[in-house]
Every structure is written in C-alpha cells, then in structure tokens.
TORKOL-4160 file (C-alpha; in steps of 0.2 Angstrom, whole numbers, padded with zeros to 4 digits, m for minus):
327
<pt num="1" X="0848" Y="0260" Z="0399"/>
<pt num="2" X="0854" Y="0243" Z="0407"/>
<pt num="3" X="0869" Y="0235" Z="0399"/>
<pt num="4" X="0862" Y="0220" Z="0392"/>
<pt num="5" X="0879" Y="0209" Z="0392"/>
<pt num="6" X="0882" Y="0214" Z="0410"/>
<pt num="7" X="0865" Y="0208" Z="0414"/>
<pt num="8" X="0865" Y="0192" Z="0406"/>
<pt num="9" X="0883" Y="0189" Z="0412"/>
<pt num="10" X="0879" Y="0192" Z="0429"/>
<pt num="11" X="0863" Y="0181" Z="0428"/>
<pt num="12" X="0875" Y="0166" Z="0420"/>
<pt num="13" X="0887" Y="0168" Z="0434"/>
<pt num="14" X="0873" Y="0168" Z="0446"/>
<pt num="15" X="0864" Y="0152" Z="0441"/>
<pt num="16" X="0880" Y="0143" Z="0438"/>
<pt num="17" X="0883" Y="0143" Z="0456"/>
<pt num="18" X="0880" Y="0127" Z="0466"/>
<pt num="19" X="0869" Y="0134" Z="0479"/>
<pt num="20" X="0858" Y="0143" Z="0467"/>
<pt num="21" X="0842" Y="0134" Z="0459"/>
<pt num="22" X="0838" Y="0146" Z="0446"/>
<pt num="23" X="0837" Y="0166" Z="0442"/>
<pt num="24" X="0821" Y="0175" Z="0439"/>
<pt num="25" X="0820" Y="0190" Z="0428"/>
<pt num="26" X="0812" Y="0197" Z="0412"/>
<pt num="27" X="0811" Y="0192" Z="0394"/>
<pt num="28" X="0801" Y="0198" Z="0377"/>
<pt num="29" X="0782" Y="0194" Z="0378"/>
<pt num="30" X="0773" Y="0189" Z="0363"/>
<pt num="31" X="0763" Y="0204" Z="0361"/>
<pt num="32" X="0763" Y="0222" Z="0361"/>
<pt num="33" X="0771" Y="0230" Z="0376"/>
<pt num="34" X="0770" Y="0214" Z="0387"/>
<pt num="35" X="0786" Y="0208" Z="0394"/>
<pt num="36" X="0785" Y="0193" Z="0405"/>
<pt num="37" X="0796" Y="0185" Z="0419"/>
<pt num="38" X="0807" Y="0172" Z="0415"/>
<pt num="39" X="0816" Y="0157" Z="0423"/>
<pt num="40" X="0834" Y="0154" Z="0420"/>
<pt num="41" X="0840" Y="0137" Z="0426"/>
<pt num="42" X="0855" Y="0136" Z="0415"/>
<pt num="43" X="0867" Y="0148" Z="0408"/>
<pt num="44" X="0861" Y="0146" Z="0392"/>
<pt num="45" X="0843" Y="0151" Z="0397"/>
<pt num="46" X="0851" Y="0168" Z="0404"/>
<pt num="47" X="0852" Y="0175" Z="0386"/>
<pt num="48" X="0835" Y="0178" Z="0386"/>
<pt num="49" X="0834" Y="0190" Z="0400"/>
<pt num="50" X="0832" Y="0209" Z="0396"/>
<pt num="51" X="0829" Y="0224" Z="0406"/>
<pt num="52" X="0819" Y="0239" Z="0399"/>
<pt num="53" X="0806" Y="0252" Z="0403"/>
<pt num="54" X="0793" Y="0239" Z="0399"/>
<pt num="55" X="0799" Y="0227" Z="0414"/>
<pt num="56" X="0785" Y="0232" Z="0425"/>
<pt num="57" X="0782" Y="0215" Z="0436"/>
<pt num="58" X="0789" Y="0216" Z="0454"/>
<pt num="59" X="0797" Y="0199" Z="0454"/>
<pt num="60" X="0799" Y="0200" Z="0474"/>
<pt num="61" X="0784" Y="0187" Z="0475"/>
<pt num="62" X="0793" Y="0173" Z="0467"/>
<pt num="63" X="0802" Y="0166" Z="0482"/>
<pt num="64" X="0784" Y="0166" Z="0492"/>
<pt num="65" X="0776" Y="0158" Z="0478"/>
<pt num="66" X="0788" Y="0143" Z="0474"/>
<pt num="67" X="0778" Y="0127" Z="0476"/>
<pt num="68" X="0785" Y="0116" Z="0489"/>
<pt num="69" X="0781" Y="0098" Z="0483"/>
<pt num="70" X="0779" Y="0082" Z="0496"/>
<pt num="71" X="0796" Y="0074" Z="0498"/>
<pt num="72" X="0799" Y="0057" Z="0492"/>
<pt num="73" X="0806" Y="0043" Z="0504"/>
<pt num="74" X="0825" Y="0047" Z="0506"/>
<pt num="75" X="0823" Y="0064" Z="0497"/>
<pt num="76" X="0830" Y="0080" Z="0504"/>
<pt num="77" X="0821" Y="0097" Z="0502"/>
<pt num="78" X="0831" Y="0107" Z="0489"/>
<pt num="79" X="0836" Y="0122" Z="0501"/>
<pt num="80" X="0846" Y="0131" Z="0486"/>
<pt num="81" X="0845" Y="0150" Z="0485"/>
<pt num="82" X="0833" Y="0158" Z="0472"/>
<pt num="83" X="0841" Y="0172" Z="0461"/>
<pt num="84" X="0831" Y="0189" Z="0459"/>
<pt num="85" X="0832" Y="0203" Z="0446"/>
<pt num="86" X="0826" Y="0218" Z="0456"/>
<pt num="87" X="0823" Y="0236" Z="0455"/>
<pt num="88" X="0822" Y="0247" Z="0469"/>
<pt num="89" X="0804" Y="0245" Z="0474"/>
<pt num="90" X="0808" Y="0225" Z="0471"/>
<pt num="91" X="0822" Y="0226" Z="0484"/>
<pt num="92" X="0814" Y="0235" Z="0496"/>
<pt num="93" X="0798" Y="0222" Z="0495"/>
<pt num="94" X="0812" Y="0209" Z="0498"/>
<pt num="95" X="0819" Y="0220" Z="0513"/>
<pt num="96" X="0801" Y="0221" Z="0520"/>
<pt num="97" X="0798" Y="0201" Z="0518"/>
<pt num="98" X="0816" Y="0199" Z="0528"/>
<pt num="99" X="0811" Y="0211" Z="0542"/>
<pt num="100" X="0793" Y="0201" Z="0543"/>
<pt num="101" X="0804" Y="0184" Z="0544"/>
<pt num="102" X="0795" Y="0178" Z="0529"/>
<pt num="103" X="0813" Y="0176" Z="0520"/>
<pt num="104" X="0830" Y="0175" Z="0526"/>
<pt num="105" X="0843" Y="0186" Z="0517"/>
<pt num="106" X="0852" Y="0170" Z="0512"/>
<pt num="107" X="0839" Y="0162" Z="0504"/>
<pt num="108" X="0840" Y="0175" Z="0489"/>
<pt num="109" X="0854" Y="0181" Z="0478"/>
<pt num="110" X="0849" Y="0200" Z="0471"/>
<pt num="111" X="0855" Y="0207" Z="0455"/>
<pt num="112" X="0852" Y="0225" Z="0458"/>
<pt num="113" X="0846" Y="0237" Z="0444"/>
<pt num="114" X="0844" Y="0257" Z="0447"/>
<pt num="115" X="0828" Y="0260" Z="0439"/>
<pt num="116" X="0825" Y="0278" Z="0431"/>
<pt num="117" X="0805" Y="0272" Z="0430"/>
<pt num="118" X="0794" Y="0260" Z="0422"/>
<pt num="119" X="0780" Y="0263" Z="0408"/>
<pt num="120" X="0762" Y="0260" Z="0413"/>
<pt num="121" X="0757" Y="0249" Z="0400"/>
<pt num="122" X="0739" Y="0255" Z="0404"/>
<pt num="123" X="0744" Y="0273" Z="0399"/>
<pt num="124" X="0752" Y="0267" Z="0384"/>
<pt num="125" X="0738" Y="0256" Z="0377"/>
<pt num="126" X="0726" Y="0272" Z="0380"/>
<pt num="127" X="0738" Y="0282" Z="0369"/>
<pt num="128" X="0740" Y="0269" Z="0354"/>
<pt num="129" X="0724" Y="0256" Z="0356"/>
<pt num="130" X="0727" Y="0248" Z="0340"/>
<pt num="131" X="0746" Y="0243" Z="0340"/>
<pt num="132" X="0748" Y="0223" Z="0338"/>
<pt num="133" X="0766" Y="0220" Z="0336"/>
<pt num="134" X="0779" Y="0219" Z="0350"/>
<pt num="135" X="0784" Y="0235" Z="0355"/>
<pt num="136" X="0802" Y="0241" Z="0356"/>
<pt num="137" X="0807" Y="0255" Z="0367"/>
<pt num="138" X="0823" Y="0264" Z="0372"/>
<pt num="139" X="0825" Y="0277" Z="0386"/>
<pt num="140" X="0833" Y="0294" Z="0380"/>
<pt num="141" X="0834" Y="0307" Z="0393"/>
<pt num="142" X="0817" Y="0313" Z="0398"/>
<pt num="143" X="0808" Y="0303" Z="0384"/>
<pt num="144" X="0806" Y="0286" Z="0377"/>
<pt num="145" X="0809" Y="0282" Z="0360"/>
<pt num="146" X="0795" Y="0269" Z="0356"/>
<pt num="147" X="0795" Y="0258" Z="0339"/>
<pt num="148" X="0779" Y="0247" Z="0334"/>
<pt num="149" X="0771" Y="0245" Z="0317"/>
<pt num="150" X="0787" Y="0250" Z="0308"/>
<pt num="151" X="0786" Y="0268" Z="0316"/>
<pt num="152" X="0795" Y="0278" Z="0327"/>
<pt num="153" X="0787" Y="0289" Z="0341"/>
<pt num="154" X="0797" Y="0299" Z="0355"/>
<pt num="155" X="0786" Y="0303" Z="0370"/>
<pt num="156" X="0790" Y="0313" Z="0386"/>
<pt num="157" X="0794" Y="0301" Z="0400"/>
<pt num="158" X="0782" Y="0307" Z="0412"/>
<pt num="159" X="0766" Y="0304" Z="0400"/>
<pt num="160" X="0771" Y="0285" Z="0401"/>
<pt num="161" X="0778" Y="0281" Z="0417"/>
<pt num="162" X="0768" Y="0276" Z="0432"/>
<pt num="163" X="0763" Y="0290" Z="0444"/>
<pt num="164" X="0773" Y="0279" Z="0458"/>
<pt num="165" X="0789" Y="0281" Z="0448"/>
<pt num="166" X="0788" Y="0300" Z="0444"/>
<pt num="167" X="0789" Y="0302" Z="0462"/>
<pt num="168" X="0800" Y="0288" Z="0467"/>
<pt num="169" X="0813" Y="0293" Z="0481"/>
<pt num="170" X="0822" Y="0276" Z="0480"/>
<pt num="171" X="0827" Y="0271" Z="0464"/>
<pt num="172" X="0839" Y="0261" Z="0469"/>
<pt num="173" X="0839" Y="0242" Z="0478"/>
<pt num="174" X="0843" Y="0245" Z="0496"/>
<pt num="175" X="0850" Y="0228" Z="0496"/>
<pt num="176" X="0860" Y="0218" Z="0482"/>
<pt num="177" X="0873" Y="0206" Z="0479"/>
<pt num="178" X="0877" Y="0211" Z="0462"/>
<pt num="179" X="0872" Y="0229" Z="0454"/>
<pt num="180" X="0872" Y="0233" Z="0436"/>
<pt num="181" X="0875" Y="0249" Z="0431"/>
<pt num="182" X="0880" Y="0265" Z="0443"/>
<pt num="183" X="0867" Y="0270" Z="0457"/>
<pt num="184" X="0855" Y="0285" Z="0454"/>
<pt num="185" X="0854" Y="0301" Z="0463"/>
<pt num="186" X="0836" Y="0304" Z="0466"/>
<pt num="187" X="0830" Y="0322" Z="0469"/>
<pt num="188" X="0812" Y="0315" Z="0467"/>
<pt num="189" X="0802" Y="0319" Z="0484"/>
<pt num="190" X="0783" Y="0311" Z="0487"/>
<pt num="191" X="0771" Y="0326" Z="0487"/>
<pt num="192" X="0756" Y="0315" Z="0490"/>
<pt num="193" X="0745" Y="0327" Z="0478"/>
<pt num="194" X="0731" Y="0315" Z="0474"/>
<pt num="195" X="0731" Y="0310" Z="0492"/>
<pt num="196" X="0729" Y="0327" Z="0497"/>
<pt num="197" X="0715" Y="0329" Z="0484"/>
<pt num="198" X="0705" Y="0318" Z="0491"/>
<pt num="199" X="0709" Y="0323" Z="0509"/>
<pt num="200" X="0701" Y="0339" Z="0506"/>
<pt num="201" X="0684" Y="0333" Z="0501"/>
<pt num="202" X="0671" Y="0332" Z="0513"/>
<pt num="203" X="0666" Y="0315" Z="0522"/>
<pt num="204" X="0649" Y="0314" Z="0508"/>
<pt num="205" X="0661" Y="0318" Z="0494"/>
<pt num="206" X="0675" Y="0305" Z="0500"/>
<pt num="207" X="0662" Y="0292" Z="0501"/>
<pt num="208" X="0654" Y="0296" Z="0485"/>
<pt num="209" X="0672" Y="0295" Z="0477"/>
<pt num="210" X="0677" Y="0278" Z="0484"/>
<pt num="211" X="0658" Y="0270" Z="0481"/>
<pt num="212" X="0661" Y="0276" Z="0464"/>
<pt num="213" X="0677" Y="0264" Z="0462"/>
<pt num="214" X="0673" Y="0250" Z="0475"/>
<pt num="215" X="0658" Y="0247" Z="0465"/>
<pt num="216" X="0667" Y="0242" Z="0451"/>
<pt num="217" X="0677" Y="0229" Z="0460"/>
<pt num="218" X="0672" Y="0212" Z="0453"/>
<pt num="219" X="0684" Y="0203" Z="0468"/>
<pt num="220" X="0693" Y="0194" Z="0457"/>
<pt num="221" X="0709" Y="0197" Z="0470"/>
<pt num="222" X="0722" Y="0200" Z="0454"/>
<pt num="223" X="0727" Y="0214" Z="0467"/>
<pt num="224" X="0731" Y="0201" Z="0481"/>
<pt num="225" X="0739" Y="0188" Z="0469"/>
<pt num="226" X="0752" Y="0201" Z="0460"/>
<pt num="227" X="0756" Y="0211" Z="0477"/>
<pt num="228" X="0772" Y="0203" Z="0486"/>
<pt num="229" X="0767" Y="0208" Z="0502"/>
<pt num="230" X="0751" Y="0198" Z="0500"/>
<pt num="231" X="0759" Y="0181" Z="0505"/>
<pt num="232" X="0748" Y="0174" Z="0520"/>
<pt num="233" X="0746" Y="0156" Z="0518"/>
<pt num="234" X="0727" Y="0157" Z="0519"/>
<pt num="235" X="0720" Y="0175" Z="0515"/>
<pt num="236" X="0706" Y="0183" Z="0527"/>
<pt num="237" X="0693" Y="0181" Z="0511"/>
<pt num="238" X="0696" Y="0162" Z="0510"/>
<pt num="239" X="0692" Y="0159" Z="0529"/>
<pt num="240" X="0675" Y="0152" Z="0531"/>
<pt num="241" X="0677" Y="0150" Z="0549"/>
<pt num="242" X="0678" Y="0164" Z="0556"/>
<pt num="243" X="0671" Y="0173" Z="0540"/>
<pt num="244" X="0677" Y="0190" Z="0539"/>
<pt num="245" X="0670" Y="0194" Z="0522"/>
<pt num="246" X="0657" Y="0188" Z="0512"/>
<pt num="247" X="0659" Y="0182" Z="0494"/>
<pt num="248" X="0644" Y="0190" Z="0487"/>
<pt num="249" X="0650" Y="0206" Z="0476"/>
<pt num="250" X="0641" Y="0220" Z="0482"/>
<pt num="251" X="0647" Y="0238" Z="0487"/>
<pt num="252" X="0647" Y="0234" Z="0506"/>
<pt num="253" X="0658" Y="0218" Z="0504"/>
<pt num="254" X="0669" Y="0226" Z="0491"/>
<pt num="255" X="0672" Y="0241" Z="0502"/>
<pt num="256" X="0676" Y="0229" Z="0517"/>
<pt num="257" X="0688" Y="0219" Z="0505"/>
<pt num="258" X="0698" Y="0235" Z="0498"/>
<pt num="259" X="0699" Y="0242" Z="0517"/>
<pt num="260" X="0704" Y="0227" Z="0526"/>
<pt num="261" X="0717" Y="0223" Z="0512"/>
<pt num="262" X="0725" Y="0241" Z="0513"/>
<pt num="263" X="0726" Y="0240" Z="0532"/>
<pt num="264" X="0735" Y="0224" Z="0531"/>
<pt num="265" X="0747" Y="0233" Z="0520"/>
<pt num="266" X="0749" Y="0249" Z="0533"/>
<pt num="267" X="0767" Y="0251" Z="0536"/>
<pt num="268" X="0772" Y="0237" Z="0524"/>
<pt num="269" X="0767" Y="0244" Z="0506"/>
<pt num="270" X="0782" Y="0248" Z="0496"/>
<pt num="271" X="0772" Y="0258" Z="0483"/>
<pt num="272" X="0777" Y="0245" Z="0467"/>
<pt num="273" X="0758" Y="0249" Z="0461"/>
<pt num="274" X="0757" Y="0231" Z="0456"/>
<pt num="275" X="0740" Y="0231" Z="0463"/>
<pt num="276" X="0733" Y="0245" Z="0452"/>
<pt num="277" X="0743" Y="0239" Z="0437"/>
<pt num="278" X="0734" Y="0223" Z="0436"/>
<pt num="279" X="0717" Y="0228" Z="0443"/>
<pt num="280" X="0705" Y="0224" Z="0427"/>
<pt num="281" X="0693" Y="0238" Z="0435"/>
<pt num="282" X="0705" Y="0252" Z="0435"/>
<pt num="283" X="0702" Y="0255" Z="0455"/>
<pt num="284" X="0715" Y="0268" Z="0459"/>
<pt num="285" X="0722" Y="0257" Z="0474"/>
<pt num="286" X="0739" Y="0266" Z="0474"/>
<pt num="287" X="0728" Y="0281" Z="0481"/>
<pt num="288" X="0722" Y="0270" Z="0496"/>
<pt num="289" X="0739" Y="0265" Z="0500"/>
<pt num="290" X="0747" Y="0282" Z="0498"/>
<pt num="291" X="0736" Y="0288" Z="0509"/>
<pt num="292" X="0741" Y="0276" Z="0524"/>
<pt num="293" X="0759" Y="0277" Z="0519"/>
<pt num="294" X="0757" Y="0298" Z="0521"/>
<pt num="295" X="0749" Y="0295" Z="0539"/>
<pt num="296" X="0762" Y="0283" Z="0544"/>
<pt num="297" X="0776" Y="0295" Z="0539"/>
<pt num="298" X="0768" Y="0308" Z="0549"/>
<pt num="299" X="0763" Y="0299" Z="0563"/>
<pt num="300" X="0779" Y="0286" Z="0566"/>
<pt num="301" X="0790" Y="0294" Z="0553"/>
<pt num="302" X="0792" Y="0276" Z="0547"/>
<pt num="303" X="0796" Y="0271" Z="0528"/>
<pt num="304" X="0796" Y="0253" Z="0525"/>
<pt num="305" X="0808" Y="0241" Z="0515"/>
<pt num="306" X="0823" Y="0253" Z="0519"/>
<pt num="307" X="0833" Y="0242" Z="0530"/>
<pt num="308" X="0834" Y="0223" Z="0535"/>
<pt num="309" X="0839" Y="0227" Z="0552"/>
<pt num="310" X="0824" Y="0239" Z="0555"/>
<pt num="311" X="0809" Y="0232" Z="0565"/>
<pt num="312" X="0792" Y="0230" Z="0556"/>
<pt num="313" X="0780" Y="0245" Z="0561"/>
<pt num="314" X="0768" Y="0234" Z="0569"/>
<pt num="315" X="0782" Y="0225" Z="0578"/>
<pt num="316" X="0788" Y="0239" Z="0588"/>
<pt num="317" X="0782" Y="0249" Z="0603"/>
<pt num="318" X="0788" Y="0265" Z="0615"/>
<pt num="319" X="0788" Y="0259" Z="0633"/>
<pt num="320" X="0784" Y="0279" Z="0636"/>
<pt num="321" X="0769" Y="0278" Z="0626"/>
<pt num="322" X="0755" Y="0288" Z="0635"/>
<pt num="323" X="0742" Y="0276" Z="0628"/>
<pt num="324" X="0731" Y="0291" Z="0628"/>
<pt num="325" X="0720" Y="0282" Z="0616"/>
<pt num="326" X="0714" Y="0269" Z="0629"/>
<pt num="327" X="0699" Y="0272" Z="0638"/>
C-alpha cells in the first residue's frame, strides 16, 4: 500500500512550486468502487489525494486535454508545469507522448507510484452487484480486503485485477521526479494467452468472433476519449473531407473504426486497458491491441513507452532494409 502521508506531502511540495499550475491525482468518489481524478491547485487541496487499488484511471491523458483559452490583450500564456500522479502504465504513456513530441519532458512533474495492480471495476461489480456504499479496499499480500455495507470480504487479487495487471512486466514508472515507496521487482511475463487462443482459430472462426463483438459497438468513442495516446487534434472519424468512416452504426463501419483505431495504436499502446474499462458494451479491445503488440515484439523487438530517448517505432528505419514487400 502507498504511504498516504508521503503522497500528500509530495503533492503539497509539488503544487507549492512557483513553476507548477496544479497537480492531477485521485480522490474518493461518491459511490461504490468509483475513484475520481482530482485536481490540486493549492496545498490544502492536496489533502484529499489518495492512492488505492481502485485508482484505475490513466492520468496521462490530462496534459493533452488542457483547454487553451484565447488570450486577452497583454495576457501571456501560462506555461507552468502540470503535476501528475503516475503508475507504471501512466508513466509509459507520458514517455510515449514525449517520444512523439506531443509533450516536452519539462512540461510535467511526475509523482511516480510503483503499482502492484489495480482492481477492474467490472469484475468487482459483477461479483457484488448490489453494493451501494462507498467501498474501502486494502491490499494484503496476494489478496484484497474489501469493506462495504458494513461487511468485510477477502478476495484473491487475481480474481479482481485487470488482466493487463496480472501479466504486467513494468509496474514501476520508467520516468518520475518523485517516487513514493520502493520500486517493485516484477517476475511477470506477458504470455499473450488470450491472443494465442484467437490466433488458433480459422479465418472463419476469427471473423465470427470479432463480428460478435463489433456488432455491439455503439460508436460512442469512449475508448478514444479515455486513451492517453488518442490525442490527435481531429480524429479520423470526425473528418468529413476526406471521410474515412461513415457515421452509421453497423457492422461494417464498426469494424472499420475498431480496426483503424487499433492500427493507429500499433507500436504506441502501453497496455493500460483504459479503452476496455470504459467500453459500455464490454468489447475486448485489449485483445485487439495485444495482438498488434505481440506482432510488433516478434517482428521489431520493440516495446513502447520505456525510454524517452528511444525513437517511435514508425519513426525509424534501417538503411539495409531489403524492402522485399515492395513490388
């Protein structure tokens, strides 16, 4: 568990700096297992910050979401830094954005937290559909101790963790300015078991599998809006000239949207599963992203979001590439 006093103290010190506008972290929600992103503009507001296994949001999205209001006469742009509380995957997303020149390293102050995995709210709600009170949760070795409705429950961690957390190889933030707690020695290894199950199917079976999922898509674009790597100023689905995807909700257009988005994340996705978490139709989007991740690992031996000095996958080339694919 994260030391609460250390976290609040780190946020207070960060937000008190003259070169910092505010710090983004987490605070308790108002219902059930929901934890909400929180903003501290002062030391007093830092007191509400928490970090528990319920802190699922990838906060790396916020520096790119910041609204840039028109400046009045004689006004100057506020170029102060933004503070972020980041887990391993959040920090990897920041690294990837820095690689792509979407952010400068000096734009952010990162408060890193080594992460032992966060709870998938859908798994918790599926197991306890009738809880209403705010959930309190503690991590105890290989289990979670959960309290709600004045009852205590002990559940093995693997039954509630995101699948991505179970096999996470990078629990520590690759970059940070302040680290809360000790780094974790991870022995996890991504095995791509779910991807391999789909790969073993015939072409007809694969199409039937994804058809079943894609036809449920309502094109709400929650996956795009929650993803820290979907930060284009204008998304392809919003373009009318040229028009890449029609706005009608049907299997053909749904398939085009989901496949195109996955391809846009190839070599960029850090596996945080935010897209799958927010999907109201429970489409296994992580499987799609993991398939591309597996291919890129096998072909290019490339892992996104690890080093800010590294080049983006699609921004590199080999002078001696035989280019055998070119006719």
